[in-house]
N, C-alpha and C positions, 0 to 999 in steps of 0.2 A: 281186566281178566277176560281172556279170549278163549284160552285152551281149556275146555272142560273134560276131564277124563271120563271114560265110559262108565266106571263104576259110580261116579257122582250123579250123572243124569239118569242112570238105571235106579238110583236109590240104595245101591248095595253098600256104599260107603260115602260119606259127605264130610270133607274137612273143613267146610265154611260155616258151620253152625255155631250159634251163641244161644245162651239160655234166655228165654223170653218170659220166664215166670209161669207158675202153675202147670208145670210139665211140658210147656211148649218150648220149641226151638225154632229159631229163624236163621236165614243167611245172614251173615255179618253185615252185609250191605243194606239189609232191609230192616234191621231192628230200629235204628234211629228214625227213618222216615215213618215206620209204623207207629211209633211212640209219639211222634209229633202230630200224626193224623189222629190218633186216639185222644190226645189232649185237646185238639181243636174241636173234636166232636163233643167231648165232655163239656167244653165251654159253651157249646150250643145245646146242651141238655140231652145229648145222645150218649148212651152208654155202650160204646163200641168196644166189644170184647171178642177174643178168639174162641171159636169153636174148635178149629183144627188148624195145625200149622205143618211142620215137617212130619212126614211119615216114611219110613223106610220100606225097602222092597219086601221084607218079611211080613211087616204089618199089612202091607197092601194084598199080599197073598192070602193072609188070614181073613181079611175082609172079604175078598173074592170067594174063598172057599166056603165061608159061612152062607154066603147067599146061593151058591151052587148046591149045597147040600140042604137047603131049606131051613137052616137055623137063623136066618134073618130074612126080613120080608123083602119082596121084589115089588117094584113100582112101575107104572106106565109112564108115558111122557108127561102126564098131567099130575103125577104124584099120587095116583090112586092104586091101592094095593091089588096085586094079581094073585090068582090062585095058583100056587106052586105046582100042584099035583097035575094041572091041566096042560102044563107047558112042555113042548118037546125040548131038547137039549139046545137046538138052534134058537128058539124063542127065549129060552131061559138065559142064554149067553147074551143075547142083544138087549134083554130087560136089565141085565146087570150092568152091562157097559154104558147103558144111557145115563147111569148115575154113578157108577164106580169104575174106575180104571183098571185094566190089567196091571199086575206088578211089573215095573220097569217103564210103564206108560203114563204114570201119574205125575202131574206137575207139582204135587205136593212133596215129592222126592227131593226137590231142589232147595227147599227152604225159602223160596221166593213167593210162593202162593200160600194164601190163607183163606179160611172160612170164618166169617164174621157174623155176629148177631148183636141186637140190643138187649143185653142181659136184664137190665131193669124193666124194660117194657115187656119182655116175655115173662118175667116173674110176676108182674102186675096183671098180665092176661090170663095166666093160670091155666091155660089149655095145654094139650099134648103137643109139644114143639117137635116137629119132625124134619126141619130143614128142607122145605118144599117151597116152590115159587109163591104160592098163594099167601104164605106168612110174610112176604116182602111186597105184596100188592095192597092196594087200598083196603083198609079194614083188617089187615094183618098186623101183628104186633111189631114187626120190623119194617113197617112201611116208611115211618119217619127216617129210619137209618138208611133205607134204600134211597130215599130222595136226597138226604144229606150226602151220600157217597156220589150220587150222580152229579151233584153240584161241586163237590170239593176234592174227590179222590185223586184227580189228574194232578192238581198242584203238589201233591206229595208223592207222585210218581206211579200211582196205581191206576190199573184199568180192570175191566171185567173181560176175561177171555172167553167166557161162555154166555155172552149176552144175547146170542141168537141161536136157535136150533136149526142146524143145517142137515138135520137127518143123522147127527152123531151124537154127541153129548147134549143132554137136556139143558134148558136155560137155568143158569145158577146165579141169581143176583147176589148171593152172599160169598161168592168166590172172587177174590181180588188177586191180582199178580203185579209184582213190582217189575215194571216193564223193561227197564234198562238191563237188570241183571238176569232176569228170566230169558231174555232173548238170547243170551250166551248159551243157555242150557238147550233151548230150542233148535239152535243151530248145530248143536253137537249130536242130536238124536239121529239114528239111522236104523234102518230095518234089520240089517245083519246082526248088530249088537243086540237089539231087542229080541230077535228070534232066538239067539243063542241062550239069552237069559231065561226066556220062557221054556226052552227045551231042557235046561238044566234045573229048573224050579221043581217045587212041590205042589204046583197048582193043579186043582181038581179040572176035570173036563179037557184034558190035553188032546184027546183024540177028536174032539170037537173044534178045539181052538186052533191047532197047528195047520191044518189044510187051508184054512181061510185067514191066516195071520197077516198076509200083505194087505188084504182088504181091511181087516180090523185095524191095522196100524194106520192106514190112511183115513178111514171113517172116524175113528175114535181117538187114537193118540194125537194124530195131526189135527183131528176135528174138521175134516174136509166134507164129512157127510157122505151121502149116497152118490 
């Protein structure tokens, strides 16, 4: 599969999805490798489960709008909550994009990318699980999972696209991508299609977003950083 239609990489419509259980959907090429990886983790005592899988354009817009309007928390690079009232629109925008993509710019639109956690370990931990890096480091409930993934995920075709903070998206040790299929979507992305989708969307903060969209596209969507 080489030709990815624009509506697919933008998350407006995706013809490649299959049911992954518990309300999750994955790309048809990803479901078997994911289940095989999950079984292997289970055999090693790690309860690898999905937090998030496919999200469409409208769902990503709703996530962004909740954060823009102060209905969901904003975090800095370290996962520390910011004071919404003290932020300018520019600061608010970059705080959102550090952790949540613009609609049309999320890898979750493709069904190739997943967020995972160790469900049993988090349950036994009993803390307030927020999906931040510290939870996947030493002392965190998902540290064993993170180490297991580092040792094993590549044999199932997965990698971490946000393993380094380049000044764009924050480090996300929970975010995995099925490399061979995701690369087709990566290659299909383009600024013109992305811009048109944002212009026609119901996203909040358009007056702030549109003038700097080329920079936002390179910094956060392509994750090239500053």
